[in-house]
LUMLUM-461909 format. One line per 10 residues: number of its first residue (from 1); their letters; for each residue x, y, z of C-alpha. Coordinates in nm, 4 decimals. Layout:
N
NUM	A	X,Y,Z ~ ... .
This chain:
331
1	MRIRGLCLAG	16.4257,16.3199,10.2496 ~ 16.5128,16.5590,10.5398 ~ 16.3735,16.3218,10.8008 ~ 16.5611,16.0292,10.6507 ~ 16.8785,16.2370,10.6439 ~ 16.8381,16.3337,11.0117 ~ 16.7787,15.9710,11.1029 ~ 17.0889,15.8651,10.9143 ~ 17.2909,16.1360,11.0895 ~ 17.1559,16.0173,11.4238 .
11	YCMVFSVFTA	17.2493,15.6591,11.3492 ~ 17.5978,15.7614,11.2449 ~ 17.6390,15.9514,11.5749 ~ 17.5320,15.6440,11.7720 ~ 17.7734,15.4243,11.5759 ~ 18.0579,15.6716,11.6345 ~ 17.9938,15.6886,12.0081 ~ 17.9593,15.3119,12.0259 ~ 18.2924,15.2613,11.8443 ~ 18.4648,15.5133,12.0681 .
21	CAGFGYRASA	18.3357,15.3447,12.3806 ~ 18.4504,15.0101,12.2491 ~ 18.8021,15.1521,12.2369 ~ 18.7921,15.2011,12.6174 ~ 18.7034,14.8375,12.6765 ~ 18.3257,14.8836,12.6785 ~ 18.1398,14.5586,12.6037 ~ 17.8110,14.6083,12.4214 ~ 17.4978,14.4214,12.5125 ~ 17.3008,14.2015,12.2749 .
31	EEYYAIGMAY	17.0270,14.4647,12.2693 ~ 17.2727,14.7304,12.1470 ~ 17.4062,14.5061,11.8729 ~ 17.0490,14.4291,11.7756 ~ 16.9432,14.7967,11.7764 ~ 17.2319,14.8920,11.5482 ~ 17.1563,14.6030,11.3150 ~ 16.7904,14.7042,11.2945 ~ 16.8884,15.0664,11.2296 ~ 17.0928,14.9546,10.9318 .
41	LDLGKYTEAE	16.8085,14.7272,10.8188 ~ 16.5645,15.0206,10.8267 ~ 16.8044,15.2104,10.6015 ~ 16.8196,14.9203,10.3560 ~ 17.1913,14.8657,10.4291 ~ 17.1690,14.4886,10.4349 ~ 17.5397,14.4053,10.4528 ~ 17.5974,14.6210,10.7604 ~ 17.2707,14.5033,10.9175 ~ 17.3740,14.1431,10.8712 .
51	QWLNRARALD	17.7088,14.2031,11.0455 ~ 17.5522,14.3587,11.3557 ~ 17.2619,14.1138,11.3754 ~ 17.5067,13.8238,11.3585 ~ 17.6838,13.9741,11.6597 ~ 17.3505,14.0046,11.8397 ~ 17.2570,13.6497,11.7466 ~ 17.5643,13.5213,11.9268 ~ 17.4094,13.6424,12.2525 ~ 17.1034,13.4581,12.3815 .
61	KTKVASEYNL	16.8681,13.7494,12.4593 ~ 16.8217,13.8595,12.0977 ~ 16.9075,13.5374,11.9162 ~ 16.5557,13.4611,11.7890 ~ 16.4846,13.8152,11.6676 ~ 16.8287,13.8406,11.5062 ~ 16.7858,13.5060,11.3336 ~ 16.4474,13.6140,11.1988 ~ 16.5801,13.9453,11.0670 ~ 16.8805,13.7751,10.9085 .
71	GRIAFETKQY	16.6231,13.5643,10.7256 ~ 16.4469,13.8837,10.6197 ~ 16.7723,14.0224,10.4819 ~ 16.8352,13.7033,10.2847 ~ 16.4805,13.7205,10.1495 ~ 16.5083,14.0879,10.0513 ~ 16.8342,14.0155,9.8678 ~ 16.6620,13.7250,9.6861 ~ 16.8680,13.4564,9.8624 ~ 16.5535,13.2537,9.9207 .
81	GEALKYFERL	16.7266,12.9257,10.0006 ~ 16.9363,13.0962,10.2670 ~ 16.6304,13.2751,10.4063 ~ 16.4450,12.9460,10.4374 ~ 16.7294,12.7983,10.6463 ~ 16.6911,13.0762,10.9021 ~ 16.3130,13.0401,10.9203 ~ 16.3201,12.6614,10.9443 ~ 16.5758,12.6734,11.2283 ~ 16.3434,12.9062,11.4166 .
91	LKKDPVNLMV	16.0405,12.6845,11.3558 ~ 16.2203,12.3875,11.5076 ~ 16.2478,12.5858,11.8305 ~ 15.9080,12.7580,11.8064 ~ 15.6704,12.5714,11.5698 ~ 15.3717,12.7992,11.6472 ~ 15.5410,13.1325,11.5757 ~ 15.2947,13.2942,11.3323 ~ 15.5398,13.5495,11.1977 ~ 15.8001,13.2864,11.1134 .
101	LKAAAYTHIK	15.5384,13.0468,10.9705 ~ 15.4175,13.3176,10.7313 ~ 15.7735,13.4086,10.6315 ~ 15.8646,13.0457,10.5663 ~ 15.5447,12.9847,10.3662 ~ 15.6021,13.2883,10.1457 ~ 15.9663,13.1894,10.0939 ~ 15.8519,12.8453,9.9795 ~ 15.6277,13.0170,9.7232 ~ 15.9268,13.2120,9.5914 .
111	LGNIPEAEAL	16.1195,12.8855,9.5595 ~ 15.8281,12.7182,9.3810 ~ 15.7698,12.4723,9.6659 ~ 15.3915,12.4945,9.6490 ~ 15.2986,12.1829,9.8539 ~ 15.5333,12.2931,10.1348 ~ 15.3791,12.6409,10.1296 ~ 15.0314,12.4870,10.1485 ~ 15.1239,12.2852,10.4583 ~ 15.2600,12.5945,10.6338 .
121	YQRVLALAPQ	14.9551,12.8061,10.5490 ~ 14.7326,12.5336,10.6929 ~ 14.9211,12.5752,11.0201 ~ 14.8907,12.9545,10.9998 ~ 14.5133,12.9446,10.9498 ~ 14.4714,12.6868,11.2236 ~ 14.6373,12.9346,11.4613 ~ 14.4692,13.2482,11.3198 ~ 14.1519,13.1436,11.1322 ~ 14.0246,13.5012,11.0934 .
131	SADDGYNYAL	14.3306,13.6343,10.9114 ~ 14.2051,13.7472,10.5682 ~ 14.5558,13.8158,10.4349 ~ 14.6759,13.4677,10.5182 ~ 14.3532,13.3190,10.3857 ~ 14.4263,13.4902,10.0556 ~ 14.7828,13.3594,10.0448 ~ 14.6678,13.0076,10.1281 ~ 14.3942,13.0261,9.8631 ~ 14.6542,13.1505,9.6144 .
141	VLYAMEKYEQ	14.8683,12.8448,9.6861 ~ 14.5681,12.6136,9.6499 ~ 14.4805,12.7816,9.3187 ~ 14.8374,12.7277,9.1957 ~ 14.7980,12.3591,9.2847 ~ 14.4730,12.3529,9.0802 ~ 14.2711,12.2845,9.3949 ~ 14.0098,12.5325,9.2815 ~ 13.7231,12.4176,9.5006 ~ 13.9362,12.4356,9.8178 .
151	SEQVLAGHPF	14.0681,12.7762,9.7104 ~ 13.7130,12.9050,9.6721 ~ 13.6111,12.7609,10.0101 ~ 13.8999,12.9310,10.1905 ~ 13.8115,13.2683,10.0377 ~ 13.4424,13.2194,10.1112 ~ 13.5394,13.2125,10.4791 ~ 13.6368,13.5810,10.4560 ~ 13.3125,13.7538,10.3456 ~ 13.4239,14.1027,10.4432 .
161	ALQENKDVLL	13.7423,14.0728,10.2373 ~ 13.5329,13.9541,9.9415 ~ 13.3309,14.2738,9.9634 ~ 13.6226,14.5168,9.9883 ~ 13.9465,14.3544,9.8707 ~ 13.9789,14.3407,9.4923 ~ 14.2628,14.0855,9.4985 ~ 14.0581,13.8462,9.7101 ~ 13.7510,13.8930,9.4913 ~ 13.9426,13.8368,9.1666 .
171	LFARAQKAQH	14.1007,13.5146,9.2933 ~ 13.7537,13.4054,9.4090 ~ 13.6131,13.4732,9.0589 ~ 13.8976,13.2854,8.8925 ~ 13.8549,12.9853,9.1221 ~ 13.4861,12.9761,9.0303 ~ 13.5673,13.0148,8.6604 ~ 13.8112,12.7226,8.6763 ~ 13.5223,12.5100,8.8094 ~ 13.2910,12.6381,8.5319 .
181	KPEAADSYAR	13.0538,12.7829,8.7897 ~ 12.7981,13.0336,8.6555 ~ 12.8406,13.2344,8.9779 ~ 13.1778,13.3438,8.8443 ~ 12.9974,13.5955,8.6212 ~ 12.8599,13.7803,8.9255 ~ 13.2006,13.7786,9.0955 ~ 13.3710,13.9222,8.7868 ~ 13.0977,14.1843,8.7518 ~ 13.1508,14.2938,9.1143 .
191	WLELQGEKGD	13.5276,14.3157,9.0595 ~ 13.4851,14.5342,8.7501 ~ 13.2438,14.7529,8.9425 ~ 13.4998,14.7996,9.2215 ~ 13.7705,14.8694,8.9631 ~ 13.5705,15.1576,8.8180 ~ 13.6871,15.3364,8.5047 ~ 14.0418,15.1974,8.5189 ~ 13.9324,14.8648,8.3755 ~ 14.1589,14.5693,8.3046 .
201	PLVRSEYAAV	14.1529,14.4070,7.9584 ~ 14.2639,14.0646,8.0826 ~ 13.9958,14.0481,8.3512 ~ 13.7311,14.1750,8.1102 ~ 13.8252,13.9037,7.8613 ~ 13.7887,13.6416,8.1370 ~ 13.4494,13.7864,8.2265 ~ 13.3359,13.7772,7.8626 ~ 13.4496,13.4145,7.8338 ~ 13.2477,13.3230,8.1459 .
211	LEEGGFYARA	12.9403,13.4941,8.0011 ~ 12.9861,13.3116,7.6708 ~ 13.0243,12.9758,7.8452 ~ 12.7053,13.0441,8.0401 ~ 12.5148,13.1166,7.7196 ~ 12.4762,13.4898,7.7883 ~ 12.5757,13.5776,7.4331 ~ 12.4410,13.9332,7.4213 ~ 12.6290,14.0336,7.7362 ~ 12.9426,13.8527,7.6180 .
221	LEEYRLLLTE	12.9327,14.0393,7.2853 ~ 12.8950,14.3660,7.4728 ~ 13.2027,14.2889,7.6862 ~ 13.4128,14.1829,7.3863 ~ 13.3236,14.5068,7.2053 ~ 13.4107,14.7071,7.5158 ~ 13.7368,14.5151,7.5398 ~ 13.8320,14.6290,7.1899 ~ 13.8084,14.9919,7.3042 ~ 14.0384,14.9244,7.6030 .
231	LPKESSPGQE	14.3224,14.7653,7.4062 ~ 14.5986,14.9600,7.2306 ~ 14.5424,14.9816,6.8555 ~ 14.8614,14.7897,6.7747 ~ 14.9718,14.4757,6.9574 ~ 15.3267,14.4303,7.0824 ~ 15.5344,14.1071,7.0902 ~ 15.4343,13.8832,7.3801 ~ 15.1089,14.0699,7.4372 ~ 14.8550,13.8250,7.5752 .
241	LSPERVRFTL	14.5588,14.0092,7.4274 ~ 14.5641,14.1726,7.0861 ~ 14.2886,14.3554,6.8950 ~ 14.2909,14.1025,6.6106 ~ 14.2545,13.8059,6.8505 ~ 13.9674,13.9730,7.0351 ~ 13.8063,14.0540,6.7007 ~ 13.8395,13.6882,6.5989 ~ 13.6728,13.5830,6.9248 ~ 13.3968,13.8330,6.8610 .
251	ARLLLIADPE	13.3538,13.6957,6.5077 ~ 13.3353,13.3361,6.6312 ~ 13.0691,13.4227,6.8865 ~ 12.8639,13.6162,6.6318 ~ 12.8800,13.3285,6.3825 ~ 12.7607,13.0814,6.6479 ~ 12.5029,13.2989,6.8238 ~ 12.3376,13.4369,6.5101 ~ 12.3932,13.2091,6.2074 ~ 12.1775,13.4280,5.9817 .
261	NEEGLAELTA	12.3729,13.7473,6.0498 ~ 12.6612,13.8491,5.8232 ~ 12.8295,14.0600,6.0931 ~ 13.0352,13.7623,6.2069 ~ 13.1946,13.7248,5.8639 ~ 13.2673,14.0974,5.8567 ~ 13.4436,14.0738,6.1956 ~ 13.6400,13.7689,6.0813 ~ 13.7499,13.9521,5.7679 ~ 13.8593,14.2457,5.9828 .
271	ALTEGFNDQD	14.0546,14.0147,6.2156 ~ 14.2406,13.8591,5.9213 ~ 14.3067,14.2017,5.7716 ~ 14.4534,14.3172,6.1055 ~ 14.6939,14.0224,6.1054 ~ 14.5211,13.7322,6.2820 ~ 14.6918,13.4158,6.1578 ~ 14.6270,13.1418,6.4148 ~ 14.5659,12.8547,6.1744 ~ 14.4640,12.6113,6.4502 .
281	ALEALMEEEG	14.1944,12.8528,6.5706 ~ 14.0725,12.9055,6.2137 ~ 14.0500,12.5316,6.1472 ~ 13.8709,12.4803,6.4802 ~ 13.6219,12.7443,6.3690 ~ 13.5303,12.5208,6.0758 ~ 13.4335,12.2455,6.3226 ~ 13.1906,12.4582,6.5246 ~ 12.8444,12.2991,6.5069 ~ 12.6513,12.6247,6.5441 .
291	ISEAHKTAIR	12.7936,12.7830,6.2280 ~ 12.5870,12.7503,5.9095 ~ 12.7232,12.5634,5.6083 ~ 12.7038,12.8804,5.3978 ~ 12.9207,13.0632,5.6477 ~ 13.1641,12.7713,5.6645 ~ 13.2048,12.7915,5.2870 ~ 13.2784,13.1635,5.3153 ~ 13.5199,13.1016,5.6041 ~ 13.7054,12.8377,5.4014 .
301	RLIDEGPPKD	13.7428,13.0861,5.1186 ~ 13.8826,13.3457,5.3595 ~ 14.1305,13.0931,5.5025 ~ 14.2492,12.9772,5.1605 ~ 14.2476,13.3065,4.9722 ~ 14.2850,13.5647,5.2489 ~ 14.0603,13.8662,5.3026 ~ 13.9492,14.0603,4.9934 ~ 14.1087,14.3926,4.9154 ~ 13.9725,14.6643,5.1384 .
311	AEADTEDTED	13.6717,14.8322,4.9819 ~ 13.7810,15.1744,5.1030 ~ 14.1206,15.1279,4.9430 ~ 13.9487,15.0302,4.6174 ~ 13.7472,15.3489,4.6314 ~ 14.0565,15.5594,4.6914 ~ 14.2358,15.3945,4.3973 ~ 13.9406,15.4630,4.1709 ~ 13.9303,15.8269,4.2800 ~ 14.3035,15.8672,4.2251 .
321	AFLSEELPAE	14.2783,15.7184,3.8758 ~ 13.9894,15.9489,3.7882 ~ 14.1740,16.2587,3.9074 ~ 14.4843,16.1638,3.7126 ~ 14.2982,16.1462,3.3809 ~ 14.3363,16.4446,3.1545 ~ 14.0263,16.6304,3.0427 ~ 13.9647,16.6093,2.6655 ~ 14.0488,16.9255,2.4701 ~ 13.7547,17.1456,2.3871 .
331	E	13.6588,17.1574,2.0261 .
């Protein structure tokens, strides 16, 4: 805070001197206008920065840099359409400017112009093929366009980033998952290992789904059970993952993987008791080929009649009734 305050005081002194000099007929250079504009930009004072950079832009020596930073200000203030105008004007004059290409590509992403962003990132990587950050952004755009194979290929070209960068590795795993590649399981496992004890319920659920799809039922069950311990006990509105939905998934897998085991029915009963009410998912469960007919009959009963009264609650009621009875008088 002290350093920032000293800097601000210094800037104010410069501005004061500059204004005073202007009163004596002093004409500032483009570099001075630009320096003041950048000082304001560093302080996050976008309105003032824009004023001074516009003055600098009017003079040739700093026009390109001023134009670029005016685009930055528009971007930071969420005026993405305006920002794009600045960047595109610059690219007409200098089509191989990496900094402007990246800025324009990212602005297109913010505007939802995914194909345009893809085209710009292709130009970026052609100019700087070893840039891992830009490879990630390009792969992200390809993933958004559902070009999963191309997304994976771009990321595969950055092996060091795949070893150390969790964002790159997770996108790589998701691109593989979207292609139903069994290798996705190893990529997810590496990501969770890098994540350590923090965990991430959404990523773990994706990993469990990949394991299930690959037929690794025991490992998938283990991940689903671990997922239940990572979720809050009560779900909130809009929550993508809820304990009852995970428990339903666990029940479905148990019913398919081990048709002779009653644990799947117990998990399904628990899911319904906790509030799971996705009727489409329940009806789809009845169509699963791996589930025994006896279990399907029991599932139909649960769907139609709801879960039975909790056994523990029954026990408590019985105990309460017993304690409330009066002892007979002694004779």
